[in-house]
C-alpha positions in Angstrom: -23.0 8.2 -12.8 -19.8 11.0 -11.7 -16.1 10.0 -12.5 -15.1 10.4 -9.1 -17.7 7.9 -7.9 -17.0 5.4 -10.7 -13.2 5.5 -9.6 -13.7 5.4 -6.0 -15.6 1.9 -6.6 -12.7 0.5 -8.6 -9.9 1.4 -6.2 -11.8 0.5 -3.2 -11.9 4.1 -1.4 -14.5 2.8 1.3 -11.8 0.0 2.6 -9.2 2.7 2.6 -11.4 5.0 4.5 -11.9 2.3 6.7 -8.2 1.9 7.5 -7.1 5.6 7.9 -9.9 6.6 10.1 -7.6 4.4 12.9 -4.8 7.2 12.2 -4.4 10.9 12.4 -1.6 13.4 11.0 0.6 14.0 13.8 1.1 18.1 14.8 4.3 18.0 13.6 3.1 17.2 9.9 4.1 19.5 7.5 1.5 18.5 4.9 4.1 18.0 2.4 1.3 16.1 0.4 -0.7 19.1 -0.1 2.1 21.6 -0.6 4.4 19.9 -2.6 2.8 17.2 -4.1 0.7 16.4 -7.2 -2.6 16.6 -6.6 -5.0 15.8 -9.7 -8.8 16.2 -9.7 -11.7 14.7 -11.8 -14.2 17.6 -13.3 -16.9 16.9 -11.2 -14.4 17.6 -8.1 -13.1 20.7 -9.6 -16.8 22.0 -9.7 -17.3 21.1 -6.1 -14.3 23.1 -5.1 -15.3 26.1 -7.5 -18.6 26.4 -5.8 -16.9 26.2 -2.2 -14.3 29.1 -3.4 -14.3 30.4 -6.9 -11.1 32.5 -6.0 -9.1 29.6 -4.7 -10.3 27.0 -7.5 -8.6 29.3 -10.1 -5.4 27.7 -9.0 -6.6 24.4 -10.5 -5.6 23.8 -14.1 -6.0 21.3 -16.8 -3.7 18.4 -16.7 -3.1 18.4 -20.2 -2.1 14.7 -20.8 -5.8 13.3 -20.0 -9.1 15.1 -20.9 -11.5 15.5 -17.8 -8.2 15.7 -15.4 -7.0 18.3 -13.4 -4.1 19.5 -11.3 -3.4 21.8 -8.5 -0.6 24.1 -8.7 1.5 23.6 -5.5 1.0 24.5 -2.6 -2.7 23.6 -2.6 -4.6 27.1 -2.2 -7.3 25.5 -0.1 -4.7 25.1 2.5 -5.2 27.6 5.6 -2.5 29.2 7.5 -1.7 26.5 9.7 -1.2 23.8 6.9 -4.4 22.3 7.2 -7.5 21.6 4.4 -10.0 24.0 4.4 -12.5 21.6 2.5 -11.7 18.5 4.1 -15.1 17.1 4.2 -15.4 17.9 0.4 -11.7 16.8 -0.4 -11.0 15.2 -3.9 -10.2 11.6 -4.3 -6.5 11.7 -4.3 -6.6 13.4 -1.0 -8.7 11.1 0.6 -6.5 8.4 -0.5 -3.1 9.6 0.7 -1.0 8.3 1.9 -2.4 5.7 -0.6 -1.6 6.1 -4.1 -3.4 4.6 -7.3 -1.1 2.8 -9.7 -1.6 1.1 -12.8 -1.5 -2.5 -12.0 -5.1 -2.4 -11.4 -4.9 -5.1 -8.5 -3.0 -3.2 -5.8 -2.6 0.0 -4.1 0.8 1.8 -3.4 1.5 3.0 0.3 3.5 6.3 0.6 6.3 6.4 3.5 4.8 9.4 5.2 4.2 9.1 9.0 1.0 8.0 8.8 2.2 5.5 5.8 4.9 4.2 8.1 2.4 3.4 10.8 0.1 1.8 8.5 3.1 -0.6 7.2 4.1 -1.5 10.8 0.5 -2.6 11.6 0.3 -4.5 8.0 3.5 -6.5 9.1 1.9 -7.2 12.5 -1.2 -8.9 10.6 1.0 -10.5 8.1 2.8 -12.4 11.0 -0.2 -12.8 13.3 -2.2 -14.4 10.3 1.1 -16.8 9.8 1.0 -17.5 13.3 -2.3 -18.8 13.3 -2.0 -20.7 9.9 -0.1 -23.8 11.4 3.2 -23.2 9.6 6.3 -23.9 11.7 8.1 -22.0 14.2 11.1 -21.8 12.0 8.8 -20.1 9.1 7.1 -17.8 11.9 10.7 -16.5 12.6 11.8 -16.3 9.1 8.2 -14.6 8.4 9.1 -11.8 11.3 12.5 -11.1 10.5 11.6 -10.6 6.8 9.1 -7.8 7.8 11.2 -6.4 10.5 13.5 -5.9 7.1 10.4 -4.5 5.3 9.4 -2.0 8.2 12.7 -0.9 8.6 13.5 -0.2 5.3 10.2 1.6 4.8 11.1 3.9 8.1 14.1 4.6 6.3 12.4 6.5 3.5 10.6 8.8 6.4 14.1 10.8 6.3 13.3 13.9 4.1 10.8 11.8 2.1 9.1 15.2 0.5 12.5 15.9 -0.9 13.0 12.9 -2.9 11.9 12.3 -6.6 11.7 8.8 -6.4 9.9 7.1 -3.1 10.0 3.5 -2.0 6.2 2.8 -2.2 5.0 -0.5 -0.5 2.5 -2.3 -2.9 -0.3 -3.9 -0.9 -3.2 -5.9 -3.0 -6.9 -5.0 -2.5 -8.1 -8.5 -0.7 -5.1 -7.7 1.8 -6.4 -4.2 2.2 -9.8 -5.6 3.1 -8.2 -7.9 5.6 -5.9 -5.3 7.1 -9.2 -3.0 7.7 -10.8 -6.1 9.5 -7.6 -6.7 11.7 -7.7 -2.9 12.7 -10.9 -3.0 13.5 -10.6 -6.0 15.7 -7.6 -4.7 17.4 -9.4 -1.5 18.1 -12.1 -3.5 19.6 -9.8 -5.8 21.6 -8.1 -2.6 23.3 -11.7 -0.8 24.2 -12.7 -4.2 25.9 -9.4 -4.4 27.9 -9.6 -0.4 28.8 -13.0 -1.0 29.7 -12.1 -3.8 32.3 -9.5 -1.9 33.6 -12.4 0.8 34.6 -15.0 -1.3 35.7 
């Protein structure tokens, strides 16, 4: 089994994809993750990119600290003149995860405060409040939870200001099991909106 395939299973890559399909980078996105961020690849991913464009793949170098790990010299050479990925369907694991980021906990993923990251955390807060509202807790507790998550969302939104220039970013940590629940919540939310729109057009 290729290393990238094994890693994807561990980090719940498919769940992340089910979440990210509900979002789209805004036209104003400056592709900061690809032009200024650290982009690491596995050896099998480097081979794929080399087949796609050998010349551009020369910008990939050995990471140095870990065997089998490589790094793209930024900005990514696979960005086109519009700042969009030319190899999107074959993009490496780290690119497919963003704005989610693997950490060392082994139980959660970090969520970076880019524009999409903010939309995700806003929906995550909505899911948390919705879940507690259905769980039979007191009205006072629901109010407290709403206020707590409103502060979390506002704090996260503040990180959006020139986030690509900050040496340290405030990441929201989301446990793997809650990622699964968020994915289901987003799907049910989309289904509900679709039904409402269908009834309006009927």
